[in-house]
C-alpha positions in Angstrom: -37.0 44.8 36.1 -32.9 44.9 36.1 -32.2 42.5 32.7 -28.9 41.5 31.9 -28.6 41.1 28.2 -25.7 39.2 26.3 -25.3 39.8 22.7 -22.1 40.0 20.6 -23.7 41.9 17.7 -25.2 45.7 18.8 -25.4 49.1 17.2 -23.6 50.5 15.4 -23.3 47.3 13.9 -26.0 46.8 11.2 -27.2 42.9 11.4 -30.1 41.4 12.4 -29.3 40.6 16.0 -27.9 43.9 16.6 -31.0 45.3 15.4 -33.4 43.0 17.3 -31.4 43.6 20.5 -31.2 46.9 20.5 -34.9 47.5 19.4 -36.5 45.6 21.6 -34.7 47.1 24.6 -35.2 50.7 23.7 -38.8 49.4 24.3 -38.0 48.2 27.9 -36.0 51.0 29.0 -39.4 53.4 27.8 -41.6 51.1 29.7 -39.3 52.0 32.7 -37.1 49.0 32.9 -33.3 48.9 33.2 -31.3 47.2 30.8 -27.5 46.3 30.8 -26.1 44.7 27.4 -23.0 43.0 27.3 -21.4 43.0 23.5 -18.0 43.9 22.3 -16.2 46.4 20.1 -18.5 47.1 16.6 -16.6 44.9 13.9 -19.1 43.1 12.5 -18.6 42.2 9.6 -15.4 43.3 8.1 -13.5 42.7 11.2 -12.4 46.3 11.8 -13.8 48.1 15.1 -15.5 51.4 14.0 -14.4 54.6 14.2 -14.4 56.1 17.4 -14.0 52.5 19.4 -11.5 50.9 20.6 -11.1 46.9 21.5 -10.5 47.7 25.0 -11.1 45.2 28.2 -13.9 47.0 29.4 -15.7 50.1 28.8 -19.3 51.3 29.2 -21.6 54.0 27.1 -25.2 54.7 27.6 -27.3 54.4 24.1 -30.8 55.2 24.2 -30.8 54.6 27.9 -29.4 51.2 27.9 -26.2 50.9 29.7 -23.6 49.3 27.1 -20.8 47.4 28.3 -18.2 46.4 25.6 -15.5 43.9 26.3 -12.2 43.1 24.5 -12.4 40.2 22.2 -10.3 38.7 19.3 -11.5 40.1 16.2 -11.9 38.5 13.1 -13.7 39.5 9.5 -16.9 37.5 8.8 -15.0 34.8 6.2 -13.4 31.7 6.7 -13.7 29.6 9.9 -10.6 29.1 12.5 -10.7 33.1 13.1 -14.2 33.4 13.3 -14.3 30.6 15.9 -11.7 32.4 17.9 -13.6 35.4 17.6 -17.0 33.7 18.8 -15.1 32.2 21.8 -13.0 35.2 22.8 -16.4 36.6 23.8 -17.5 33.7 26.1 -14.9 34.7 28.8 -15.0 38.4 28.6 -18.3 38.6 28.7 -18.8 36.7 31.3 -16.0 38.4 33.7 -17.8 41.6 32.9 -20.9 40.5 34.0 -19.2 39.4 37.4 -19.0 43.5 38.1 -22.6 44.0 37.4 -25.2 44.8 39.7 -27.3 41.5 40.7 -30.2 41.5 37.7 -33.5 40.2 37.9 -32.8 37.8 34.7 -29.9 37.2 33.1 -30.5 36.6 29.0 -28.3 35.7 25.8 -29.4 35.2 22.6 -28.2 32.6 20.1 -26.8 31.9 16.9 -23.6 31.9 19.6 -23.6 29.1 22.0 -20.9 31.0 23.5 -22.7 34.2 24.5 -25.4 31.4 26.2 -22.8 29.5 27.7 -21.8 32.9 29.5 -25.6 34.0 30.4 -25.8 30.8 31.8 -23.2 30.8 33.8 -23.4 34.5 35.5 -27.3 33.3 36.1 -26.0 30.5 38.3 -23.6 32.7 40.0 -26.0 35.4 40.3 -28.8 32.8 41.5 -31.2 34.5 39.2 -33.0 32.9 36.3 -31.7 32.3 32.6 -33.5 33.0 29.3 -31.8 31.6 25.9 -33.4 33.1 23.0 -32.9 31.2 19.7 -32.8 33.0 16.6 -31.3 30.5 14.6 -30.6 26.5 15.2 -27.0 27.0 15.9 -24.5 24.6 15.2 -26.9 23.2 12.6 -26.5 26.5 10.3 -23.2 26.3 9.7 -23.1 23.1 8.6 -26.4 24.4 6.1 -24.3 26.8 4.6 -21.2 25.1 4.1 -19.1 26.6 6.8 -18.2 23.3 8.6 -18.7 19.7 8.0 -20.0 17.3 11.0 -17.3 16.5 13.1 -16.7 15.2 17.0 -16.6 19.2 18.0 -19.9 19.8 16.1 -21.5 17.0 17.8 -19.9 18.1 21.2 -21.4 21.5 20.8 -25.0 20.1 19.9 -24.9 18.2 23.4 -24.0 22.2 24.9 -27.0 23.4 22.7 -29.7 20.9 24.2 -27.8 21.3 27.9 -28.4 25.1 27.5 -32.0 24.6 26.7 -32.7 22.5 29.2 -31.0 25.2 31.8 -32.9 27.9 30.3 -36.3 28.4 32.1 -37.9 29.9 29.4 -36.6 29.4 26.2 -37.4 32.1 23.4 -37.9 31.0 20.1 -38.3 32.9 17.0 -40.5 30.6 14.7 -43.0 27.6 15.5 -40.7 25.8 13.6 -37.9 26.2 16.2 -40.5 24.9 18.7 -41.2 22.2 16.9 -37.6 21.3 16.5 -37.0 21.7 20.3 -39.7 19.8 21.2 -38.7 17.0 18.7 -35.4 16.9 20.4 -36.7 16.2 24.0 -37.2 20.0 25.1 -40.4 20.3 26.8 -42.9 22.5 25.1 -44.0 23.8 28.5 -40.8 25.9 28.8 -40.9 27.4 24.7 -41.9 30.5 24.0 -42.3 32.0 20.7 -41.2 35.8 20.2 -41.5 36.2 16.4 -39.4 38.7 14.8 -40.5 42.1 14.0 -40.2 45.6 12.6 -39.5 49.0 14.2 -42.9 51.0 13.1 -41.3 54.4 13.7 -38.2 54.4 11.5 -39.5 51.7 8.5 -42.5 53.2 6.7 -43.8 53.9 3.4 -41.9 57.2 2.1 -41.5 58.7 -1.6 -38.4 57.5 -3.7 -35.2 59.5 -2.4 -34.5 61.4 -5.9 -31.4 62.3 -4.9 -30.1 58.9 -3.5 -31.8 57.3 -6.6 -29.4 59.7 -8.8 -26.3 59.0 -7.4 -26.2 55.3 -7.9 -27.4 55.6 -11.2 -31.2 54.8 -10.9 -33.5 56.7 -13.4 -37.2 57.6 -12.6 -38.5 54.8 -14.7 -36.4 52.1 -13.6 -38.2 49.0 -12.0 -36.0 48.6 -9.0 -35.5 45.2 -7.2 -33.7 45.4 -3.9 -31.5 43.1 -1.7 -30.9 44.9 1.6 -28.7 43.2 4.1 -26.0 40.8 4.8 -24.7 39.0 1.4 -23.8 35.8 2.8 -23.3 32.2 2.5 -26.6 31.3 3.9 -28.1 33.6 0.7 -27.6 32.0 -2.4 -27.2 35.2 -4.2 -25.5 33.8 -7.3 -29.1 32.7 -8.3 -30.3 36.7 -8.3 -27.6 37.1 -10.8 -28.3 34.0 -13.0 -31.6 35.7 -13.1 -30.4 39.2 -13.7 -28.6 37.6 -17.1 -31.6 35.9 -18.1 -33.9 39.3 -17.9 -30.9 41.6 -18.9 -33.4 44.6 -19.6 -31.7 48.0 -18.6 -34.8 49.3 -17.0 -35.1 46.2 -14.7 -32.5 47.1 -11.8 -31.1 44.6 -9.3 -29.9 46.6 -6.0 -27.8 44.8 -3.3 -27.1 46.9 -0.4 -24.6 45.5 2.4 -21.5 43.9 3.9 -21.0 39.8 3.7 -18.5 37.1 2.6 -20.0 36.6 -0.5 -20.0 40.3 -1.3 -16.7 40.3 -3.5 -17.1 37.1 -4.9 -20.8 38.3 -6.4 -19.5 41.7 -7.5 -16.4 39.6 -9.3 -18.9 37.4 -11.0 -21.5 40.1 -12.1 -18.6 41.9 -14.0 -17.6 38.2 -15.5 -21.3 38.1 -16.7 -21.0 41.5 -18.0 -24.3 42.7 -15.9 -25.1 46.2 -16.5 -28.4 45.7 -14.5 -27.1 44.8 -11.5 -25.7 47.9 -8.8 -24.0 47.1 -5.7 -23.7 49.5 -2.7 -21.3 49.2 0.1 -22.4 49.0 3.5 -24.4 51.9 4.7 -25.5 52.9 8.3 -28.5 51.4 9.7 -30.3 54.6 9.9 -29.8 54.9 6.0 -31.7 52.0 5.3 -35.3 53.6 4.8 -34.1 55.5 1.9 -32.5 52.6 0.2 -35.9 50.8 0.7 -37.5 53.9 -0.8 -35.6 53.3 -4.1 -37.2 49.9 -4.3 -40.3 48.5 -6.3 -39.9 45.0 -5.1 -38.2 44.0 -1.7 -35.9 40.5 -2.8 -35.6 38.3 0.4 -33.3 35.3 -0.9 -32.1 32.2 1.0 -30.3 28.8 0.0 -32.0 25.6 -0.8 -31.4 23.9 2.3 -33.8 22.0 4.5 -32.9 23.8 7.6 -34.4 27.2 6.0 -37.6 25.9 5.8 -37.5 27.1 9.4 -36.1 30.6 9.2 -38.1 33.6 8.8 -35.3 36.2 7.8 -36.1 39.6 9.2 -35.8 41.7 6.4 -39.1 40.4 5.5 -40.5 42.7 8.2 -38.6 46.0 7.1 -39.9 45.5 4.0 -43.9 45.2 5.3 -43.3 48.6 7.2 -42.0 50.1 3.9 -45.3 48.4 2.3 -43.4 46.6 -0.2 -44.3 43.8 -2.1 -41.8 40.9 -1.7 -40.6 38.1 -3.5 -39.2 35.4 -1.2 -36.9 33.1 -2.8 -36.2 30.2 -0.5 -37.2 26.6 0.6 -40.9 26.2 1.5 -41.7 26.7 5.0 -42.2 29.2 8.1 -40.9 32.5 5.5 -43.2 31.5 2.4 -46.2 30.8 5.0 -46.1 33.9 6.3 -45.9 35.4 2.5 -48.7 33.8 1.5 -50.7 34.1 4.4 -50.3 37.4 4.7 -50.5 37.8 0.8 -47.5 40.3 1.1 -45.6 39.1 -2.2 -44.9 35.9 -4.3 -42.8 32.8 -2.9 -40.3 31.2 -5.8 -38.5 28.2 -5.1 -34.8 28.7 -4.0 -32.0 27.6 -6.9 -34.3 28.6 -9.7 -33.4 31.4 -11.6 -35.8 31.3 -14.4 -38.7 31.2 -11.7 -37.5 34.1 -10.4 -37.1 36.0 -13.8 -41.2 35.0 -14.3 -41.9 36.4 -11.3 -39.9 39.5 -11.9 -41.4 40.0 -15.2 -45.1 39.3 -13.8 -45.1 42.1 -11.2 -43.2 44.4 -13.6 -45.8 44.1 -15.9 -49.0 44.2 -13.4 -49.5 47.4 -11.5 -52.6 46.5 -10.1 -50.7 43.2 -8.8 -48.2 45.2 -7.2 -50.4 47.4 -5.4 -52.5 44.9 -4.0 -49.4 42.9 -2.6 -48.1 46.0 -1.1 -51.1 47.6 0.6 -51.2 43.7 2.2 -47.7 44.2 3.2 -48.1 47.3 4.7 -51.4 46.0 6.5 -49.3 43.3 7.9 -46.7 45.5 9.2 -48.6 46.1 12.5 -48.8 42.5 12.9 -45.3 42.1 13.0 -43.8 44.9 15.1 -40.7 45.2 17.3 -42.9 46.2 20.2 -45.0 43.4 19.9 -41.9 41.3 19.8 -40.2 43.3 22.9 -43.8 42.7 24.8 -43.6 38.8 24.1 -39.7 38.7 25.7 -40.4 40.8 28.2 -43.5 38.2 29.1 -40.6 35.6 29.0 -38.6 37.5 31.9 -41.8 37.7 33.9 -42.3 34.0 33.8 -38.7 33.2 34.1 -38.7 35.1 37.6 -42.2 33.6 38.4 -41.3 29.9 38.0 -37.9 30.9 39.7 -39.8 31.9 42.9 -37.9 35.3 42.7 -40.5 37.8 42.0 -40.3 40.7 43.5 -43.2 42.5 42.7 -42.0 43.5 39.4 -43.8 45.6 37.4 -43.9 45.0 33.3 -47.0 47.1 32.6 -46.9 50.1 30.0 -47.9 52.1 32.9 -44.3 52.7 33.7 -44.1 54.2 30.3 
């Protein structure tokens, strides 16, 4: 199968979309398929082009057997509104034009949350007369309203109409959660065209390992410290000020809160921790993706945190699965919903209601003082990882592609079996 995939984030960027698209594509290539990804120069989230790359109109490279086409876009940091919107919008015409020069694929796919990538993908599918698959990783534009980045307006109502149009044009729609599927059905999208391809973890990279003592020493973590790690984007969706309030309530030097990653809220959190005089909070600047397992190894508990808004009942953060791969017990702080259901059903950790620092402090101290409970949760967490692997998600998405081609009547005896590997 020849797959043309549109995603504005891709390695060496480190966010969830980049990892998801890349890791699945590696499986597709290994199974014998051809994959081209149209993306932009890596710059997320700082809005600065990574060393060794240039923001050029058209450039190609090969990454793990994936043909990567990078296009020129307006580049902006992941803060503010207007400049970010210009960044997102500029990817649409650039990716469409680049797509016109690619060999005719069997299927065109695009991933949200950005509708602009999906618009480009749909247009390319129309021009090349092949089926279009839309992956929904976030209910955008609802998500930008939920985090307070924008308020409801005429523009957002228009974008919602575009969103529904794209869902109807796609054949099929792939969603990351059951709640997303239910949302689309309630909004008039036929259930028969929606497939769930739940997020997962690359088990070849994320697996239990001893604590990296050199890394621990570098960041002032002692052998007897109890470490809770938040690893990922420190953004508006995560309400991490709640964690700082928890750290203030505990204020025990041997219980440390480790933050690793970039994000729009990072500097604000650093200032707030300093203002509160917190000595038990460590901020690590953005690190390469390949170093993440080392930072996870410093952890006794994985902390997953979301803002207290109704929309986030439908979200399953990808770091849940990375923590499972590492065999870590998880404390999930979020509205009750899809993510809490997984944590509790898998017995992989504890769920704490959002925006309740006292409840979070109680959970932290309970796990710190109960080794048997931690061990039990860690064992269950590791066992759950195999049920949420990236390979399984790659298979689900490949099923979407095959189904789209079959429904379009363009089946060219495409083989999807692993016998290609």
